[in-house]
N, C-alpha and C positions, 0 to 999 in steps of 0.2 A: 383086852386090850387100855394100853396105859394112857392116859391121856399127858403131853406136851406144850407144857409153857414156849412160846417164840417169841420174841423182839425182830422184827421185821423194819423194812424201812423200807417205803413205799413214796412215788409220785400223791400230793395233796389230790387232784385232781384227780388221783385213781379213787382214794381213799374216800373224796365226795361222794361220787359215782355211785360208792360199794353203800353206801349211806341212803342213795336214793333208788337206787331199782330192787324189787327182789331175785332171788336167785336165779341166775340164765342169763339176764339181760346184760350182760354182758360182750363183749363182741370175742373174738380170738385171740385179737390182740392184747387185750386188754386181761382174755386171760391169760398169754404168756406171760405178763407182765409182773402181775398177781404170783403165778408161778413160780417163778426168778427169786420174786422178791421170801418167797414160801420157804427157796431151796438153800440160798444164801442168807437167810437168818439167825440168829441165835437163839440155842437151845439154852434155857435158864435149867440150871443142876438141879435134880431135883429135893424137894425139900430146901430149898435157899429161903435167908431170911427176908427180912424187908425191902424193898428197894431204894434209893431216894439219887437226887443230888448231890455226887458229892464232892465239886467246885463251889457251889452253894454253900454247904457245911465246912470244907475246907475257910471257908470264904468269913463265913460268921465264927470259926471259934479263931481266927488270924485278928481279926474286928477288937472282938473278945478280949486276948490276951490284948490289945496294945488299949482297951480303955480300963482294961486290970492296970495296969503302967500306968496306966492316968497320961497317955499321951492324949493332944492337941488334937483335934479334929475326932476325939472319936468317941466322944460324949455320949451321944445318944445307945452304942453299942454295951449288952448287957456283960458283966465283968466277968471276967475267967481269971483267978487266981490260983486254980492247984486243978488235979487232972482227974475232982470228982465232977466239978463244973466243966470241961471237956466231953466229962463219960455224961452228963446231962444236955451238952448238946446236939453229941450220937442218939440221943437216946429221942428227943421230943426232935430233933429233928424229919420237916416232909417225906413224908409217903408217896411216892408212886407207882411202885407196886406191892401189895401186902403182900403177908409170908405164905409160903403153903407148911404145915405142918412138917413134918418128918413121916404124920402116917399118911400123909395123900403125895408124899415124893413120892 
């Protein structure tokens, strides 16, 4: 059976609890909460690329364009002057979840 990558949202307290106990250390209420979180999770597409914070990337690009236009207040940002600079922003953006090669997806 193939693995699936899944994004779930759980309460921080439940997460911390999972870090403190071995399998079987939960009670039925917490088991139910984890089951519901998994059931409502978002499967990542097979063979996905690297995933990151698109809002942070958008902010970096917008600020870089403003810096490239020499707008006041944006002197500390790297200048973006053309499409290649935008591509570089995407290329070097922080990764939250690494890509999965097609052969593994």
